[in-house]
C-alpha positions in Angstrom: -10.9 -14.4 -4.8 -11.5 -12.2 -7.9 -10.7 -8.5 -8.2 -7.9 -8.6 -5.8 -5.9 -5.3 -5.6 -2.3 -5.6 -6.9 -0.2 -2.6 -5.9 3.4 -2.1 -7.1 5.5 0.2 -4.9 8.5 1.1 -7.0 9.9 3.2 -4.2 12.9 5.4 -5.0 14.0 3.4 -8.0 14.3 3.8 -11.7 16.1 6.4 -13.7 14.4 8.5 -16.5 16.0 6.4 -19.2 14.4 3.2 -17.9 10.8 4.4 -17.9 9.9 3.7 -21.5 11.2 0.1 -21.4 9.4 -0.5 -18.1 6.1 0.8 -19.4 6.3 -1.1 -22.6 5.8 -4.3 -20.6 2.5 -2.9 -19.3 0.8 -1.8 -22.5 -1.5 -4.8 -22.5 -2.4 -4.7 -18.9 -6.1 -3.6 -18.8 -7.0 -3.9 -15.1 -7.9 -1.0 -12.8 -7.1 -3.2 -9.8 -3.5 -3.1 -10.8 -1.9 0.0 -9.2 1.6 1.2 -9.9 3.2 3.8 -7.6 6.3 5.5 -9.1 8.3 8.4 -7.7 6.5 11.7 -7.9 8.5 13.0 -10.8 7.6 10.1 -13.0 3.9 9.9 -12.3 2.8 11.8 -15.5 4.5 9.1 -17.6 2.5 6.3 -16.0 -0.9 7.9 -16.5 -3.4 7.0 -19.3 -2.5 3.3 -19.4 -4.9 0.4 -18.5 -3.8 0.3 -14.9 -4.3 2.7 -12.0 -1.7 5.0 -10.7 -0.9 5.7 -7.1 1.4 7.9 -5.1 4.0 6.6 -2.6 3.2 9.4 -0.2 1.2 12.6 0.2 1.5 15.9 2.1 -0.4 16.2 5.4 -1.4 19.8 4.5 -3.3 21.8 1.9 -1.7 23.5 -1.1 0.5 26.3 -0.2 3.9 27.1 1.5 5.3 23.6 1.9 8.4 23.5 -0.3 9.2 20.1 -1.7 5.8 18.6 -0.8 3.0 17.4 -3.1 -0.6 17.7 -1.9 -3.5 15.2 -2.3 -5.3 17.8 -4.3 -2.5 18.1 -6.8 -2.2 14.3 -7.1 -6.0 13.9 -7.7 -6.0 16.7 -10.3 -3.7 14.8 -12.7 -5.5 11.5 -12.3 -3.8 9.7 -9.5 -6.3 7.3 -7.8 -4.4 6.0 -4.8 -2.1 7.2 -2.1 0.2 5.0 0.1 0.2 6.4 3.6 2.2 5.3 6.6 4.7 3.0 5.0 7.1 1.6 7.6 10.1 3.0 5.8 8.7 6.5 6.3 7.7 5.7 9.9 11.2 4.4 10.8 13.6 6.3 8.5 11.7 9.6 8.4 10.2 9.5 11.9 6.6 9.8 10.5 4.2 9.8 13.4 0.7 8.4 13.7 -0.6 12.0 14.1 1.0 13.0 10.8 -0.3 9.8 9.1 -3.8 10.7 10.4 -3.6 14.1 8.7 -2.4 12.5 5.4 -5.3 10.0 5.5 -7.8 12.8 6.0 -6.3 15.0 3.2 -6.2 12.1 0.8 -9.9 11.2 1.5 -10.9 14.9 1.2 -9.4 14.9 -2.3 -11.2 11.6 -3.3 -8.0 9.5 -3.3 -8.2 5.9 -2.1 -5.9 5.4 0.8 -3.6 2.4 1.2 -2.8 2.6 4.9 0.3 0.6 5.9 0.5 -1.0 9.3 2.8 -3.6 10.8 4.9 -4.7 13.7 8.7 -4.9 14.1 10.5 -8.2 14.8 11.0 -7.2 18.4 7.3 -6.4 18.8 6.4 -9.7 17.2 8.7 -11.7 19.5 7.3 -9.9 22.6 3.8 -10.8 21.5 2.8 -7.2 21.0 1.7 -7.5 17.5 -2.0 -7.1 18.2 -1.5 -4.1 20.5 0.7 -2.4 17.9 -1.7 -2.9 15.1 -4.6 -1.7 17.1 -2.8 1.5 18.1 -1.7 2.2 14.5 -5.2 1.7 13.2 -6.9 3.7 15.9 -4.5 6.7 15.6 -4.3 6.7 11.8 -8.1 6.6 11.5 -8.9 9.0 14.3 -12.0 11.1 13.5 -12.2 9.4 10.0 -15.9 8.7 9.7 -16.1 7.0 6.3 -13.7 4.1 5.5 -15.1 3.2 2.1 -12.0 4.5 0.4 -9.5 3.1 2.9 -7.6 -0.1 2.3 -5.3 -1.5 5.0 -2.0 -2.9 4.0 -0.5 -5.3 6.6 3.2 -5.3 6.1 5.2 -6.8 9.0 8.3 -4.6 9.2 10.6 -7.6 9.7 9.4 -9.1 6.4 10.0 -6.1 4.1 13.0 -6.8 1.8 14.2 -9.8 3.8 12.7 -12.7 1.8 10.9 -13.8 4.9 7.2 -14.1 5.1 4.8 -15.0 7.8 3.7 -18.5 8.6 0.5 -19.0 6.6 -1.7 -19.8 9.6 -0.3 -16.8 11.5 -0.9 -14.5 8.5 -4.4 -15.7 8.0 -5.1 -15.1 11.7 -3.6 -11.6 11.5 -5.6 -10.5 8.5 -8.8 -11.8 10.2 -7.8 -10.0 13.4 -7.5 -6.7 11.5 -10.8 -7.1 9.7 -12.6 -8.0 12.9 -11.0 -5.1 14.8 -12.1 -2.6 12.3 -15.6 -4.1 12.2 -15.7 -3.8 16.0 -14.3 -0.2 16.2 -15.9 1.4 13.1 -18.9 -0.9 12.4 -17.8 -1.4 8.8 -16.0 -3.9 6.7 -12.6 -3.1 5.2 -10.3 -4.6 2.6 -6.9 -5.8 3.9 -4.0 -6.5 1.6 -0.7 -8.0 2.4 2.9 -6.9 1.7 6.4 -8.0 2.6 8.9 -9.9 0.4 6.3 -11.0 -2.2 7.8 -12.6 -5.3 6.8 -14.8 -8.2 7.7 -17.9 -6.2 5.7 -17.4 -3.0 2.7 -15.7 -4.5 1.1 -19.1 -5.3 1.1 -19.9 -1.6 0.0 -16.4 -0.4 -2.9 -16.2 -2.8 -4.5 -19.3 -1.3 -5.4 -17.2 1.8 -8.9 -16.1 1.0 -9.0 -13.4 3.6 -6.3 -11.4 1.8 -7.9 -8.9 -0.6 -4.8 -8.1 -2.5 -1.0 -7.5 -2.3 1.4 -4.6 -1.9 4.5 -5.6 -3.8 7.8 -3.8 -3.4 11.1 -5.0 -4.9 9.5 -7.5 -7.2 7.5 -4.6 -8.9 10.7 -3.0 -10.1 11.4 -5.8 -12.5 8.6 -5.7 -15.1 8.8 -9.4 -16.1 8.7 -10.5 -12.5 5.8 -8.1 -11.6 3.8 -9.2 -14.7 4.3 -12.8 -13.7 2.9 -12.0 -10.3 0.0 -10.1 -11.8 -0.9 -13.0 -14.1 -0.9 -15.4 -11.2 -3.2 -13.3 -9.1 -5.6 -11.7 -11.7 
């Protein structure tokens, strides 16, 4: 499938002195479907290249008295195109609720940002065969009263796969991606892009990219290493 979205989530990594070296590797990347999401403080350094820039998070509220937060409006005003919302690390480690995620989705869309909405089940939920119930609830709550999904992309990231070097069985993954798409079609009468994330690297991407239902990839740890990330990009693009 052409034009797959390739999102690099650098997370809370990289010191200031490492930025120039990292970006030097991407000078020849001319592809708006490649999105790199650095920490807030480094975003300005990533702008004006041939790739798109995204934010790892966004505030659930408008500009104003929210010390330490960054609004969707502020992000859009400097040229950020995407916002990751609802990543499992924030859900689990920072107790981010579906209600708060819903607010972030709405604020991002209001500011014309494209939302990368993360959903995924834990290992326990998977073993208890609750995956479909969990995914449906996360989608329903995160998109509550969201009327237009044209700028929403769902990122399916099973929590048990992130940073573990374990990925889903290919048949199960294909089924899950199709389930998410069919569920959104049933609930919202529209089609949606679904990308996959969780322990993606330059070795398993060849297998993962054979699943036609996957519209792109959300890449975590492998995006921190520029040579590894570019190898993945070249295999997908």
